[in-house]
C-alpha distance (Angstrom), angle and dihedral (degrees) to the residues before:
residue distance angle dihedral
M1 . . .
K2 3.76 . .
K3 3.70 122.7 .
N4 3.88 113.6 -110.0
N5 3.68 125.4 -155.7
V6 3.80 125.7 -135.1
K7 3.83 121.4 -163.4
H8 3.74 110.1 -127.1
N9 3.85 116.5 172.8
S10 3.78 91.2 -16.1
I11 3.89 90.1 -57.0
K12 3.85 121.0 110.8
M13 3.74 108.9 -128.5
P14 3.92 122.2 -169.0
I15 3.80 117.7 -120.3
E16 3.79 111.5 -133.8
D17 3.86 114.4 -104.4
I18 3.77 107.3 -108.6
K19 3.74 113.7 -148.6
R20 3.83 138.7 163.7
F21 3.79 112.4 -98.6
T22 3.79 130.9 -175.0
I23 3.77 114.4 -148.4
S24 3.90 115.6 -157.7
I25 3.76 116.6 -163.9
L26 3.82 127.3 -174.4
T27 3.83 113.8 -154.2
E28 3.71 143.2 172.0
N29 3.82 107.0 -106.2
R30 3.76 99.7 -102.9
S31 3.84 132.3 144.4
G32 3.80 119.2 -112.5
L33 3.82 95.4 28.2
L34 3.83 94.7 108.6
N35 3.92 89.8 62.3
G36 3.92 89.1 52.0
V37 3.76 90.8 50.2
T38 3.87 97.3 46.9
I39 3.85 92.8 46.8
I40 3.84 89.0 63.3
F41 3.84 89.7 57.5
T42 3.81 92.0 44.4
R43 3.87 92.5 51.0
R44 3.80 90.0 53.2
K45 3.80 91.8 43.7
I46 3.71 92.7 -121.0
N47 3.97 114.4 147.8
I48 3.75 117.6 -136.5
E49 3.77 107.8 -132.4
A50 3.75 94.4 -170.3
I51 3.83 139.4 -9.9
N52 3.77 133.9 -164.4
V53 3.70 128.6 -178.5
S54 3.82 119.8 -166.9
P55 3.80 140.5 152.5
S56 3.81 114.7 -89.2
E57 3.80 129.4 -140.7
V58 3.91 88.1 -88.7
E59 3.70 118.2 78.0
G60 3.81 113.7 -112.7
V61 3.78 92.2 13.9
S62 3.84 122.1 108.4
R63 3.75 128.3 -160.1
Y64 3.82 120.9 -142.4
T65 3.82 115.9 -161.1
I66 3.84 111.2 -165.5
L67 3.85 124.5 -177.0
I68 3.87 116.6 -154.0
E69 3.76 139.2 165.6
S70 3.75 110.7 -137.3
S71 3.84 147.1 113.0
R72 3.78 117.4 -70.8
E73 3.83 88.5 -115.9
K74 3.77 94.0 54.1
A75 3.89 92.7 44.9
E76 3.89 90.9 50.6
K77 3.85 91.7 50.1
V78 3.83 90.8 50.0
V79 3.85 89.1 50.9
K80 3.84 90.1 51.4
Q81 3.81 90.9 51.1
I82 3.74 92.0 48.1
Q83 3.78 91.7 51.3
K84 3.77 88.9 61.3
L85 3.74 94.5 61.6
V86 3.89 111.2 107.1
D87 3.80 100.0 -123.1
V88 3.89 95.2 42.4
I89 3.79 112.4 108.2
G90 3.85 94.8 -177.5
A91 3.78 141.6 -20.5
F92 3.84 128.8 -159.7
V93 3.78 138.1 -175.9
Y94 3.80 121.7 -141.9
E95 3.78 138.4 -177.6
D96 3.88 118.1 -139.8
D97 3.84 93.3 -98.9
Q98 3.85 90.4 56.7
I99 3.81 96.7 60.4
Y100 3.82 145.5 46.6
Y101 3.80 106.5 -126.8
Q102 3.81 140.9 170.9
E103 3.81 140.9 174.3
L104 3.82 130.4 -153.0
A105 3.86 123.3 -136.3
L106 3.77 129.6 -170.0
Y107 3.74 123.9 -160.9
K108 3.85 126.3 -167.4
M109 3.84 112.2 -154.3
P110 3.81 129.2 177.4
T111 3.81 110.6 -101.4
K112 3.82 91.4 -131.8
V113 3.81 92.5 71.4
F114 3.85 88.6 62.7
L115 3.75 92.2 53.7
N116 3.87 91.7 61.6
G117 3.87 95.0 77.9
N118 3.75 129.0 -65.4
Q119 3.82 98.4 -69.3
I120 3.79 94.2 113.8
E121 3.86 94.6 40.6
S122 3.92 89.4 52.8
L123 3.84 88.8 46.5
V124 3.91 91.5 51.5
R125 3.81 90.8 47.2
N126 3.81 94.4 47.0
C127 3.73 92.3 52.0
G128 3.81 94.0 52.9
A129 3.83 92.4 -112.2
R130 3.84 126.9 126.8
I131 3.80 140.0 -146.8
L132 3.73 106.6 -106.7
V133 3.84 103.5 177.3
I134 3.79 133.2 12.8
E135 3.83 115.4 -159.9
K136 3.79 131.5 170.8
D137 3.77 93.6 -101.2
H138 3.85 103.2 20.7
I139 3.75 146.3 28.1
I140 3.78 124.7 -150.0
I141 3.80 117.8 -145.2
E142 3.83 123.6 -163.9
K143 3.79 126.5 -155.1
T144 3.76 127.5 179.5
G145 3.84 121.2 -165.2
H146 3.81 142.5 84.2
K147 3.79 120.8 -36.7
D148 3.85 91.7 -99.3
D149 3.86 90.4 54.9
T150 3.83 94.9 48.5
Q151 3.88 90.9 43.6
A152 3.80 91.4 49.9
L153 3.82 91.6 54.6
F154 3.78 89.6 48.3
D155 3.81 90.6 52.1
K156 3.83 90.1 51.4
L157 3.82 93.7 46.6
R158 3.83 95.6 45.4
P159 3.85 96.5 82.8
F160 3.85 88.4 58.3
G161 3.81 93.8 54.8
V162 3.81 117.2 -91.7
L163 3.91 107.6 -149.3
E164 3.73 96.2 -167.3
F165 3.88 135.9 -3.9
V166 3.78 128.9 -168.7
R167 3.79 131.9 170.1
S168 3.85 125.8 -166.8
G169 3.65 129.3 -130.0
R170 3.78 119.0 -90.5
I171 3.80 119.7 -84.8
A172 3.74 114.6 -160.2
I173 3.80 142.0 179.8
S174 3.80 120.4 -162.1
K175 3.84 121.3 -121.0
S176 3.89 89.5 -135.3
K177 3.81 118.6 111.8
R178 3.73 92.4 -127.9
E179 3.82 113.6 122.7
T180 3.76 119.9 -143.0
T181 3.84 94.1 -135.6
T182 3.83 91.6 51.7
F183 3.78 91.6 47.2
I184 3.79 93.5 49.7
K185 3.83 90.2 50.3
E186 3.80 90.8 50.9
Q187 3.83 91.1 48.7
E188 3.83 90.8 49.5
A189 3.87 90.9 49.3
A190 3.84 90.9 48.5
S191 3.93 90.4 50.1
K192 3.77 90.8 52.3
I193 3.79 91.9 51.2
K194 3.82 91.0 49.5
L195 3.88 90.3 51.4
K196 3.69 93.3 50.7
K197 3.92 89.8 56.0
């Protein structure tokens, strides 16, 4: 996005570039931590667009994936605050081109719309979605992709009568070569050195 200027007391002031950032947090698997993390965003008046918490590849370590829209400066300040929390092992901020990411969407449609020819079935197939469940009164469609992809399918299905729609939070893996297990060992070693001092 380009920087815009706003006149304020006859001085041109730049408006911060607002971008989409993914914040990835590695934490010990402890209760109550989610509250501590979300408070940091609330204090800085940053809205969380999506949040996902899942186990990581390391036993006892959870991975938070948080999607926000913010300036780079604000996103980095939030990450620094998160890193200060006791149970946080590491926190990182990424732009979209630094990660691989996906979202999952489910659509509940009335079964009767599928009985009127194969228009919906072709639409589902052409959009890379699949029929997950077929019941007497409804059908569940599943679509994995980026938000724009899942939204585009919703917009195409809407005229046929979407009964329910839900989209998951983003899940993401960084493109960096850093391994979580190696990073955790480095953090543990650094903590031991600090304690000795």
